[in-house]
C-alpha positions in Angstrom: 15.2 10.6 37.1 16.5 7.9 34.8 14.7 6.9 31.7 15.2 3.5 30.2 14.4 3.1 26.6 13.6 -0.5 25.8 13.6 -1.3 22.1 11.8 -4.4 21.1 12.4 -5.6 17.6 9.7 -7.6 15.7 10.6 -10.7 13.9 11.1 -8.9 10.6 13.6 -6.5 12.1 15.4 -9.4 13.9 15.7 -11.3 10.6 17.0 -8.3 8.8 19.6 -7.4 11.5 20.8 -11.0 11.7 21.2 -11.2 7.9 23.0 -7.8 7.8 25.3 -8.8 10.7 26.2 -12.1 9.1 26.9 -10.4 5.8 28.9 -7.7 7.5 31.0 -10.3 9.4 31.8 -12.1 6.2 32.7 -8.9 4.5 34.9 -7.8 7.4 36.7 -11.1 7.3 37.3 -10.9 3.6 38.6 -7.4 3.7 40.7 -8.0 6.9 42.5 -10.9 5.2 43.3 -8.9 2.2 44.4 -5.6 3.6 45.8 -6.3 7.1 49.6 -6.8 7.0 51.0 -9.8 8.8 51.9 -13.3 8.4 49.7 -15.5 6.2 47.7 -18.3 7.9 49.0 -21.8 8.0 47.0 -24.5 6.2 44.6 -25.5 9.1 44.0 -21.9 10.2 43.4 -20.9 6.5 40.7 -23.6 6.1 39.1 -22.7 9.4 39.2 -18.9 8.7 37.6 -19.2 5.2 35.2 -21.9 6.5 33.9 -19.4 9.1 33.7 -16.6 6.4 31.8 -18.9 4.1 29.5 -20.0 7.0 28.6 -16.3 7.6 27.9 -15.8 4.0 25.7 -18.9 3.8 23.9 -17.9 7.0 23.2 -14.5 5.5 21.7 -16.1 2.4 19.6 -18.5 4.4 18.3 -15.6 6.5 17.4 -13.8 3.3 15.5 -16.7 2.0 13.6 -17.1 5.2 12.8 -13.4 5.2 11.5 -13.7 1.6 9.3 -16.7 2.7 8.0 -14.7 5.7 7.2 -11.7 3.5 5.3 -13.9 1.1 3.4 -15.5 3.9 2.5 -12.0 5.4 1.5 -10.7 2.0 -0.8 -13.8 1.5 -2.4 -13.2 4.9 -2.9 -9.6 4.2 -4.5 -10.3 0.8 -6.8 -12.9 2.5 -7.9 -10.3 5.0 -8.5 -7.7 2.2 -10.5 -10.2 0.2 -12.6 -11.1 3.2 -13.3 -7.4 4.0 -14.3 -6.8 0.4 -16.6 -9.7 0.4 -18.1 -8.6 3.7 -18.6 -5.1 2.3 -20.3 -6.5 -0.8 -22.6 -8.6 1.4 -23.5 -5.6 3.5 -24.4 -3.5 0.4 -26.4 -6.4 -1.0 -28.4 -6.8 2.3 -29.0 -3.0 2.4 -30.3 -3.0 -1.2 -32.5 -6.0 -0.4 -34.0 -4.2 2.6 -34.8 -1.1 0.6 -36.3 -3.0 -2.3 -38.6 -5.0 0.0 -39.8 -1.9 1.9 -40.2 0.8 -0.7 -41.3 4.1 0.8 -44.6 5.5 -0.4 -44.1 8.8 -2.4 -46.6 10.7 -0.3 -45.2 9.8 3.2 -42.9 12.4 4.7 
């Protein structure tokens, strides 16, 4: 019997993986150009190579900024839900107090 494990990533995990992979690609390109022996790139290839490396770095930064905005939006939504829940709890307690104050039980009834 074969089992297939299907991993689904939420949007937060996808953003983080994309940012990490872009940063890793830029880092690998930087290190590869410095430590790999071989001929140096001609002028056009040099510009293209470093342009792609710069593009990966910029893309990683943009993904990080988008992730920060998404985290802020999620935190705001969570705070809103917590506030609404707290206000609802306060209202329920207030209603319960009002009900007990309107219908006080007589001390002799048990």
